[in-house]
Steps between C-alpha positions, in 0.01 A plus 500: 500500500400395145157599376264223389566574131879507542491182707299322231741612227797390711351154550426464130856602409645261757292218358611572143865505611453165673343345191771638271770378737346153511481477121858627471629242748318219326646610170850528639520169687440267202569133562820394316450279195667159482751495213677164533526198729776256590475163673756428771688273512541449126622141539442242773625146561286273718499141613177303467260609775683824574332841488607858438336840461503723192433874523409758238668841507339784310660812354268801471490810281621720788819293529397317816532124544309276738357150532172431326287342771175429315351458157774267375407188304748214460543231237743212444624349173550211477270388781572210732844607624378739771169612646441868575257700714456866593369829358786724607808308601480134399599176667636234266530135596725258311315185396703344215847533353545735208514867408202729458431867437283691746329814369354783709238730344397831657304768314593342164870508590693173522825367642640148536705280727653160425464212745707181487394210719799288597471127560686280744809430289849403614639337184430517125606216272509554123441210264644413255842644579592519130334482160490618141270751332445509124484847345150575371336202669171626646501224760802555716654326796307491827689570821334434836613674817376278782477667842523336841339479742230714332252635424548580217611167360650663189642851446429694180514863398125523563507414871785717622806342342765693308666322209851600397634415153861570409696427185874503453453679166276764655194452278143486628347265242397230746169570673322307773135538603287334765316196363386149588724208413405158364432374852264788577741675736577873497825562312691748287499428127813627325518565125762658274472731200738572214820648636518282807845361559537370853580323708258658747488478877156508661408509868207602719496708818219539751459717812573332831254541786805557721633777275722497194446261211529130420668398174459181301778302340600621152371344179728507192326524164677455168365615164431291191467692174 
């Protein structure tokens, strides 16, 4: 049997060991530090009114990877294409045709996803079907790509359309940018710089809600020096 003095010393020693062990364990099991984040999926295509969920995956300094379930803030630029809600994963709702960038921010780390909202389009009609562009003219030719049944009523490169320009000579001196034509309708304005030869073929494609893409008729543009 331990004497009173030995028992007291034993209890003190046991207590010190317990304290040291607790401090050691707390020092050893340090929470991993978030090093980078990634939004998944990185691109989404939605029809108006459709929803989908975005998640944030974090990579930590110990090499582990897991979903970030809280402390995530979300932003959209430009606004008006989708709405978004959530502080971990996020639900986005498509409200208008176009393409927007969605940014997730967690602990000063950011990652993005691109969302394209697809309209109800079955045909795209380009007008005019031919024209001439003068080299160096700052006001070019306007081409509208009317969509039916819609929305959108017109397709441009700012609301999910992809414009393809080809030239038999292989140059890239014809450029087209989204603009508004004389009638106030969304269009692509095409201009040419020195070196343009032509003729050029221009057409627009747009995602189909049923899968694949829809292509407009081809516009032929000649060059005037």
